[in-house]
Residue, then its C-alpha position, 0 to 999 in steps of 0.5 A: m961266815i958269809n957277810k954282807d960283802f958276799f951278798q953285794a957280790l951276788e947283786d953284782l953277779e945278778r946285774e952283770k951276768n943276768i943271774n936269777a938271784e932268787q933261784f941262786i939263793l935256793s940253790l945255795e941254801a940247798a948246798l949249805t944244808s947238805a954241807y951242814k948235814k955232812m959235817f954234823g950228821e945226815a940224821k939231823n933235820a936241818l935247814v939253812k936260810l939266807n936273808p939277802e936283805k939283812a945279809t944274814i945266814k941262819i941254820y935251823s934244826f927241826k925236831t918233832v915233839v914226842e912223849e918219849v925220845a928215841d932219836s935225839d937228832k930228830e925228836i924232842s920230849l914234850a917236857d923239853a919242848k914246853l920249856i921253849k914254848k908252852s903251847y907245843a903239843i905232841g907232833d909239833q915241829v920245834a925249830e931251833e936256831v943253831s949257832t956254830k962257829e965250826f960251820g963258818r969255814i965250810a959255809a964259805q967254801t961251799a958258797k964259793q963252789v956253788v958260785m963257780q958252778k952256777l957261773k959255769e952253768l950260766e956261761r954254758e947256757q948263754a953259749l948254747s943260746e947264742i949258737a942255737e940261733k946259728e944252727d942251719e946257718l952259714i958262718t965264718t970260722i978260723v982254722k985252729r988246728v987239724e988233728n987226725g983228719t978232724v978240723y977244729v975251727q974257732l967260731a968268729g966273734s966267740n970263744m966257741e969251737g966247731v968240729m969238722l969231721e972228715n966226712d964233713q970236709i970237701p974231699g981234696e981241700k987242705y986246711v991251714l992254721g989261721q985260714r978263714i973258711k965258711v962252714y955250715v952249722k950242722k948240729i949243736k950238742d950239749s956235753y959235760k965239756g960244754p956245747q959241741v958245734q958240728v960244722s960241715r962243708s960237704n953237707n947239702g945245706f952248705v950249698k943251699k946257704l951259699f945260693e941264699i947269700e949270692v942270689p937275692e931272689i932265693a933269699s926273698g923267696d921269689v926263686v925256690i930250691k926244691n932239692i939238692a943232690r951232691d957229690a961233694g968236691n965233684r958235682s952238685k945238681v940243684a933243682i930250682y923254680s920260680t914262684k913268679a912268672h916274670i922271674d927267670a930262675l935259671g938266669a937269677c942263679v947264674g947271674n950277669r956273665g955267670v958271676r953268681i954261680n962262679t962265686i958259689m963254685g969258687e967257694l966249693n973249691g971248683e965243684k961243678i953245679d948243674l942247675v935243674m928246672f923243677v916241674e911237677d911233671p915227673l917225666e919232664y923233671i927226670a929229663n931235666a935232671l939228666a942235663p947236660a945230656e939230651v933225652l929222647s924219651v922217658e917212661i915211668n912206672e908210678s908203682l915202682k917209682a922207676s923210670q926208663v930213659i932213652v938217649p941218643d947213642e952218642k950221649l949215653s956216656l954223658a947221660i950216665g956220667k963218670s962212674g955213673q955220677n950223672v944218673r946217680l945224682a939225677a935219681r937222688l934229685t928226683g927221687w926216681k930210679i932211672d935206667v938209661k938206654s941208648k936209642s940203638k939198644a932200645e930199638g934192639q930190644n924192640i922198645e918202640l918209643p916216639e922220638y923226642e916225646i916223653t911218655e908214661l908207661d903203666d904196664e909193670d911187665n915192661f920194667a922187668d929188666l930195669e936196672d937199679i943203679t941209684 
């Protein structure tokens, strides 16, 4: 049946694979008990016990002592019980060791199946534990294959595979077999096939992690990324601020002669990046977010979470951006609805605003014509 070689192999697995031998023995006993019942009848009240120290396996059949036997698989008469042990009384459980050569082959097969299953479970748990530490991180991968628009990548240093769906790819990028690419670990799910790692290059987290790698001041916390609004493959707006007065957040992110920001844009396949200085004052923050356009004035309505921005006539198209991209990203970055008007249009509508001054408006009636373009 199961001999000392089996138990020696179990010790080796415990040492090499870090298997919990006690839990493994319990699982194996349960599996062998189930196999025994299937072979000799589900009605039998049996239990298989393993003894690693003695390298033995024993099968016990339990029967209840009764006056009159109705089920011979579960009951034993008082007279027969007293033949085994005189002290037995009605209601006692009689344990009898069962010896059957027929069960040997089944026991060996069952033990092998349990070992293989436990090893698979262990490998899955270890893989999950390993990759779980990588969630929300940037890792280097190798493109394995591209199928129906989905890119499958090999995670460097492991046998695990990452999946990058079309909406997680940077539009316009081409991926070649064997190509090394950086990806953001977006989500990790466990499935019957094993851990599934969802990776992305279009996620905002990808941009954030690139900045953390390239800008030491961000990694140390001296410069903080407040928010990111991104149109992957085209443009991103990144709101930053410094936690220390003597550190220039903008200069830190740009780097000497633009080396840091250029490195990041290169990894983003040429995607443009607008660095926006974050300030607590929403008026100034909104004006900053519309860069590179010049802003003459900003009015906000707190209750509507809406703003109205006046820009020079010649800067209107720049403020709005191609297909509304600039104002749309600014709105997402700040969390405010933004309506941009040229100075001449504002004057035509009798909107009296002091030039070059950011003002706040509380009267909701003045926002009756506000266009929600976010």
